[in-house]
C-alpha positions, 0 to 999 in steps of 0.5 A, spaced: 931 834 729 937 831 724 937 825 720 943 821 721 944 819 713 943 825 710 944 831 715 937 834 713 935 838 718 928 840 721 927 846 726 921 849 730 921 855 734 917 854 740 916 859 746 915 853 752 918 846 751 912 842 755 909 835 753 904 838 748 909 842 744 915 836 744 910 831 741 907 836 736 914 838 734 915 830 732 909 830 728 911 836 724 918 833 723 915 827 720 910 831 716 916 835 714 920 829 712 914 825 709 916 819 713 919 817 720 925 814 722 926 807 725 929 810 731 930 816 735 935 818 740 932 824 744 935 827 750 933 826 757 928 832 758 922 831 762 917 832 757 920 826 753 923 821 758 921 820 766 927 816 768 933 816 765 936 809 765 941 805 761 938 799 760 930 800 761 929 808 761 922 810 763 919 814 757 913 819 758 906 816 756 905 821 751 911 820 748 911 813 748 904 813 745 907 817 739 912 812 738 907 806 738 903 810 733 909 812 728 912 805 729 918 808 732 923 806 737 925 811 742 932 810 744 934 816 749 941 817 749 945 816 756 945 821 761 951 826 760 953 823 754 952 828 748 956 824 744 951 819 743 947 824 739 953 828 735 949 829 729 944 834 733 950 837 737 955 839 732 949 843 727 947 847 733 952 853 732 950 853 725 943 853 726 944 859 731 949 863 727 945 862 720 938 862 722 938 866 728 943 871 729 942 878 726 934 876 724 931 878 731 927 884 727 925 880 721 920 875 725 913 878 727 910 873 730 911 865 732 907 863 726 912 867 722 918 865 725 916 857 724 914 859 717 921 862 715 924 856 719 921 851 714 924 855 708 931 856 711 931 848 712 930 847 705 933 853 701 939 854 706 941 848 710 938 843 705 943 846 700 949 847 704 955 844 702 956 838 708 963 836 710 960 829 713 957 828 706 964 830 702 961 837 700 954 834 698 947 838 699 943 834 705 937 835 701 939 832 695 942 826 699 935 826 703 931 825 697 935 820 693 937 816 698 934 817 705 927 819 704 925 812 700 928 808 707 923 812 712 917 809 715 911 811 711 906 815 715 900 812 718 893 814 715 890 816 721 893 823 724 896 822 731 892 824 737 896 829 742 894 827 749 896 829 756 897 825 762 895 827 769 894 824 776 888 826 779 884 824 786 877 822 786 874 827 791 868 825 796 863 828 791 865 822 786 869 828 782 876 829 779 879 836 777 882 836 770 884 843 767 879 846 772 873 842 770 870 837 774 868 830 771 865 824 775 867 817 776 864 811 778 863 812 786 867 806 788 873 809 786 872 815 791 879 817 795 883 813 789 888 816 785 887 815 777 891 816 771 888 821 767 889 822 759 886 828 756 886 829 748 883 835 744 876 832 745 876 827 750 878 826 758 879 818 760 880 816 767 884 809 768 885 805 774 891 800 774 891 801 766 884 799 766 879 805 763 874 806 768 870 813 765 870 817 759 868 824 758 867 829 752 872 834 754 869 841 756 872 848 757 869 849 764 864 848 769 862 841 771 860 834 768 856 829 772 854 822 770 848 820 775 850 813 773 856 814 777 853 815 784 851 809 788 844 807 787 841 810 794 844 817 792 841 817 785 834 815 787 832 822 787 835 824 780 831 818 777 824 820 779 822 822 772 815 825 771 812 818 769 815 816 776 811 822 779 805 820 777 805 813 779 807 814 786 802 819 786 796 814 784 799 810 790 797 816 795 790 818 793 786 822 787 788 829 791 795 827 790 794 825 783 790 831 781 796 836 784 801 832 780 798 832 774 797 840 775 804 841 776 806 837 770 801 840 765 804 846 763 812 844 763 814 837 766 821 839 766 820 846 769 816 843 775 819 836 776 823 838 782 816 841 785 812 835 784 818 831 787 818 835 793 811 834 794 811 827 794 817 827 798 813 830 804 809 823 804 816 820 807 816 826 812 809 826 814 805 820 812 801 819 805 794 820 809 796 827 811 799 829 804 793 826 801 788 831 805 793 837 804 793 836 797 785 836 797 785 842 801 790 846 797 786 844 791 780 847 794 783 853 795 785 854 788 793 853 789 795 846 789 803 848 789 809 845 793 809 851 798 802 851 799 801 844 801 808 845 805 805 850 809 798 846 810 802 840 813 807 845 817 800 848 821 796 841 821 791 844 817 789 839 812 783 836 816 781 843 819 774 845 816 773 852 813 768 854 818 773 851 824 779 856 821 781 860 827 780 868 827 787 869 829 785 873 836 786 867 840 778 866 841 777 873 844 770 876 843 771 882 838 770 889 841 765 893 837 762 900 838 757 904 834 758 910 831 755 914 837 760 911 842 766 911 837 765 919 836 762 921 843 769 923 845 770 928 839 764 933 843 768 933 849 774 935 845 771 940 842 770 944 849 777 943 851 781 950 850 788 948 848 793 950 853 797 955 849 790 959 849 789 958 856 796 961 858 795 967 854 788 969 857 791 968 864 797 973 862 792 978 859 
């Protein structure tokens, strides 16, 4: 960045010129100058200008936010017209020869390169004899003439943001930086504008903010209120709801739910919800009978109650329980009959011994 009046320079080396690096470079340039110019003439790079136009250029949203924050007019140069910004075009060979050439081995890291670039801007470029200034040093002209005319920096720091387009899936979630965020269900299938900052992820539709999430590094973030009412009914079944629903079914169900929620209500909440859901699949009367039977067996768990209902055992008395033999009578023998064959076996000569005696 070059200031037109004093020709004072700001140089920031970067690895990639993406949207974040472009805006961050402007923020650091304004801090370096301790103020912002009233007008900036950038090139038409995509990270700054989405669509070049002589009369109505479309500025990138992040870049436009930066201009609004610092109250700076962003006026891109005409496409293919480098003479619209000669103050930055002419110093490029000087920056390349003075700062870069022959110094590759002096830089140990990007941070080291950036620090040396700032020092070079003040101690070398700022002290040079500038021909457009009739030999005056740019830094001296900047401090005496131009710096007092710069716009003061805002008290609040600029919040760097990135913008995306995302489609809402059938599961009401959008993927942003490989993280899934939920949005209200009525936007399923629509494309939303996404604004991502360091701490927040904001979703907009037709310029209106529809959802805000705290940014997460990974995983999935879901707000249950974004689901349709019929879809969140199960998730909103709290322990208090479970106890109220059990009281409508019967005392046996109340006892089962109380025992499930006694130790750790959050851990066993899903089991309690599952028990109550059986009233919809079967009916409340059968569920109540199954709960009473499970309590009598000393195992009032979801699995036990489910098994009782699946086998239709809720109304079966203990003495009516099937023996598992299909009703056939038991075949019982006493020890005399059971071991009678052993005596017969003792009188049998093994086959190999019989063959041996015949041969002899």
